[in-house]
C-alpha positions as CSV (number, residue, x, y, z in Angstrom):
1,M,183.2,127.3,154.7
2,E,184.8,125.7,152.1
3,K,185.2,121.8,153.1
4,A,187.7,119.4,151.8
5,C,187.7,115.7,151.2
6,H,189.1,114.0,154.7
7,R,191.0,111.4,152.2
8,C,192.2,113.1,149.8
9,G,191.7,117.0,150.6
10,S,190.1,117.8,147.4
11,A,187.5,120.5,147.5
12,L,183.5,119.6,147.9
13,A,181.5,121.7,146.9
14,P,177.9,121.4,148.4
15,P,175.4,118.9,147.8
16,E,178.5,116.2,147.2
17,Y,178.9,113.2,149.6
18,F,181.4,111.1,148.0
19,C,184.9,113.4,146.3
20,P,184.9,113.7,142.7
21,N,188.6,112.8,143.0
22,C,188.9,109.6,144.9
23,G,184.9,108.2,145.7
24,A,185.6,108.4,149.4
25,P,182.2,109.2,151.6
26,Q,182.0,112.0,152.7
27,L,179.5,111.4,155.6
28,L,180.2,114.1,158.3
29,Y,179.7,116.2,155.4
30,E,177.8,119.2,156.7
31,A,175.7,121.3,154.4
32,D,174.7,125.2,155.9
33,G,172.4,124.7,158.9
34,E,172.2,120.9,158.3
35,S,173.4,118.6,160.8
36,P,175.4,115.3,158.9
37,S,172.2,113.5,160.6
38,S,170.3,115.4,157.3
39,A,172.1,113.8,154.4
40,P,169.6,111.9,152.6
41,N,169.8,108.1,153.1
42,A,173.0,109.3,155.0
43,G,172.6,105.5,157.1
44,E,171.9,103.6,154.4
45,L,174.6,104.6,152.5
46,I,177.1,101.8,153.8
47,P,175.6,98.2,153.7
48,R,176.6,96.4,157.1
49,N,175.9,93.0,156.2
50,I,177.8,90.5,153.9
51,Q,175.2,88.9,150.5
52,W,176.8,85.1,150.9
53,K,174.7,84.2,147.9
54,T,176.4,87.0,146.0
55,A,179.6,86.3,147.7
56,I,180.2,82.7,147.7
57,G,179.1,83.0,143.9
58,A,181.2,85.6,142.9
59,A,184.0,83.9,144.7
60,V,183.4,80.5,143.2
61,T,184.3,82.5,139.8
62,F,187.6,82.9,140.6
63,A,188.9,80.4,143.0
64,V,189.0,77.7,140.1
65,P,191.7,79.7,137.9
66,V,193.3,81.0,141.5
67,G,193.8,77.7,142.1
68,L,194.8,75.9,139.3
69,L,197.3,78.8,138.7
70,C,198.5,78.2,142.0
71,S,198.9,74.5,142.2
72,S,202.0,72.1,140.5
73,V,200.1,71.4,137.7
74,V,202.0,74.4,135.9
75,P,205.2,75.3,137.8
76,L,206.2,78.4,135.7
77,L,203.1,80.2,136.8
78,S,202.8,78.4,140.5
79,S,206.0,80.6,141.2
80,G,203.2,84.2,141.0
81,C,200.7,82.2,144.0
82,C,200.8,85.4,145.8
83,L,200.2,87.7,143.2
84,W,197.4,85.5,141.5
85,V,195.2,85.1,145.2
86,V,195.4,89.1,145.7
87,G,194.7,89.3,142.4
88,G,191.8,87.2,142.7
89,A,190.3,88.6,145.7
90,V,190.4,91.9,144.3
91,A,188.6,90.6,141.2
92,A,186.0,89.1,143.3
93,V,185.0,92.0,145.3
94,G,184.7,94.0,141.9
95,L,182.2,91.5,141.2
96,Y,180.2,90.6,144.0
97,Q,179.8,95.1,144.2
98,R,178.6,94.7,140.7
99,R,176.2,92.1,141.6
100,A,174.9,93.5,144.6
101,A,174.4,96.8,142.8
102,S,176.6,98.4,146.3
103,R,178.4,101.9,146.3
104,L,179.9,101.3,149.3
105,L,182.0,98.1,151.2
106,T,183.4,98.0,154.3
107,R,186.6,96.0,155.3
108,P,184.9,93.4,156.9
109,I,182.8,92.5,153.9
110,G,186.3,92.6,151.7
111,I,188.1,90.1,154.3
112,Q,185.4,87.8,154.6
113,I,185.4,87.7,150.5
114,G,188.8,87.3,150.6
115,T,188.4,84.3,152.9
116,I,185.8,82.5,150.9
117,I,188.0,82.7,147.8
118,G,191.1,81.8,149.9
119,V,189.4,78.7,151.4
120,L,187.9,77.5,147.7
121,A,191.1,78.2,146.2
122,A,193.2,76.4,148.4
123,F,191.1,73.4,147.8
124,V,191.4,73.5,143.8
125,A,194.9,73.9,144.7
126,S,195.3,70.8,146.7
127,A,192.9,68.6,144.3
128,F,194.7,69.5,141.4
129,N,198.0,68.8,143.6
130,A,196.9,65.1,144.8
131,G,195.2,64.7,141.3
132,S,198.7,65.4,139.2
133,M,200.7,62.8,141.6
134,V,198.3,60.5,141.1
135,F,198.5,60.9,137.2
136,E,202.3,61.0,137.5
137,R,202.5,58.0,139.8
138,Y,200.5,55.5,138.1
139,I,199.6,57.1,134.6
140,L,203.1,58.4,133.6
141,H,204.8,55.4,135.5
142,G,207.2,57.9,137.4
143,G,206.8,56.8,140.6
144,E,210.7,55.8,140.9
145,A,211.6,59.7,139.9
146,M,209.3,60.8,142.3
147,E,210.8,59.2,144.9
148,K,214.1,59.9,144.2
149,A,213.2,63.8,144.3
150,F,211.6,63.3,147.4
151,Q,214.7,61.3,148.9
152,S,217.1,64.4,147.4
153,S,214.7,67.5,148.9
154,M,214.9,65.1,152.2
155,E,218.8,65.1,152.4
156,Q,219.0,68.9,151.2
157,G,216.2,69.9,153.9
158,S,218.3,68.0,156.6
159,A,222.1,69.1,155.8
160,M,220.4,73.2,156.0
161,A,219.0,72.0,159.4
162,A,221.6,70.3,160.5
163,Q,223.4,73.7,160.0
164,F,221.4,76.1,162.2
165,I,220.3,73.2,164.8
166,S,223.3,71.3,166.6
167,A,222.1,67.5,167.0
168,P,224.1,64.6,167.3
169,P,224.5,62.4,163.6
170,A,223.0,59.7,165.4
171,Q,219.3,61.6,166.3
172,A,219.7,63.7,162.4
173,K,220.3,60.1,161.0
174,E,217.1,58.6,162.9
175,A,214.8,61.6,161.8
176,L,215.9,61.7,158.0
177,H,214.8,58.1,158.0
178,F,211.2,58.7,159.7
179,W,210.7,61.5,156.6
180,T,211.9,59.3,154.1
181,S,209.0,56.5,155.2
182,P,206.0,56.4,154.4
183,D,205.0,57.7,156.9
184,G,207.2,60.4,156.9
185,R,206.0,61.3,153.3
186,A,202.5,61.4,153.7
187,A,203.2,63.9,157.0
188,A,205.5,66.1,154.9
189,T,202.6,65.8,152.5
190,L,200.0,66.8,154.5
191,L,201.9,69.7,155.5
192,T,202.7,71.1,153.1
193,A,199.4,71.3,151.9
194,L,198.7,73.0,155.0
195,M,200.6,75.2,155.1
196,T,199.9,76.1,151.5
197,S,196.5,76.4,152.2
198,I,196.9,78.8,155.1
199,G,199.0,81.1,153.1
200,I,196.9,81.3,149.8
201,T,193.7,81.9,152.5
202,V,195.7,84.8,154.4
203,F,197.0,86.2,151.1
204,S,193.4,85.9,149.8
205,M,191.9,88.0,152.9
206,I,194.7,90.6,152.5
207,G,193.7,90.9,148.5
208,G,189.8,90.8,149.7
209,A,190.5,94.3,152.0
210,L,192.6,95.8,149.4
211,G,189.7,95.4,146.9
212,T,187.4,97.5,149.2
213,R,189.8,99.9,148.8
214,I,190.0,99.9,145.3
215,F,186.0,99.3,144.7
216,S,184.1,101.2,147.1
217,G,182.9,104.5,146.5
218,R,182.6,103.6,142.8
219,N,179.1,103.4,141.0
220,P,178.4,99.8,140.2
221,S,175.6,101.1,137.6
222,L,178.2,102.3,135.4
223,R,180.3,99.5,135.3
224,N,176.6,97.9,134.0
225,S,175.5,99.9,131.6
């Protein structure tokens, strides 16, 4: 009886354990008179544990450029932050597969690699953002312009919030006074950095899972040759 790939439906001919069309592993394939357990090295085809040294090295390779692209240092490119994060995580998974010489990758391994690069990229982006603010304020002497821009953004945010939240004018004025105070500015900066870091990490985890789907089943030796 002719067998078909469980993922794409392509026909399989013995003794193929990987689909020639999409590369999906066919671990449930049964040859004539043989059980699935008789496939050579069937239990070793899918690695369950991540090689942390290799994973961290692959993540660090892409964390710095991804963090830079997501920072405010390059405003035009930072608008595509989600794209850079997902693409960097996918590339990190591909680099990990090549260095680990592993043909198959499980989704948890991809998510772990994505988490590593996400955390590192978020740290790099925060460092670049802080450095650019210090440079603009103390080197370029742009503190007054930064204060005006922050004041304007807070006023606009307060006006938008007032449209959705019915609050007494005195309470809205008090809230605006807090956010424009030194403590409020520090809280707003930390909150922005926290939310940005969470977003980068989440999208990086998605990219890592996507990377395992893209690269799993491909022969890393073909890219090394």
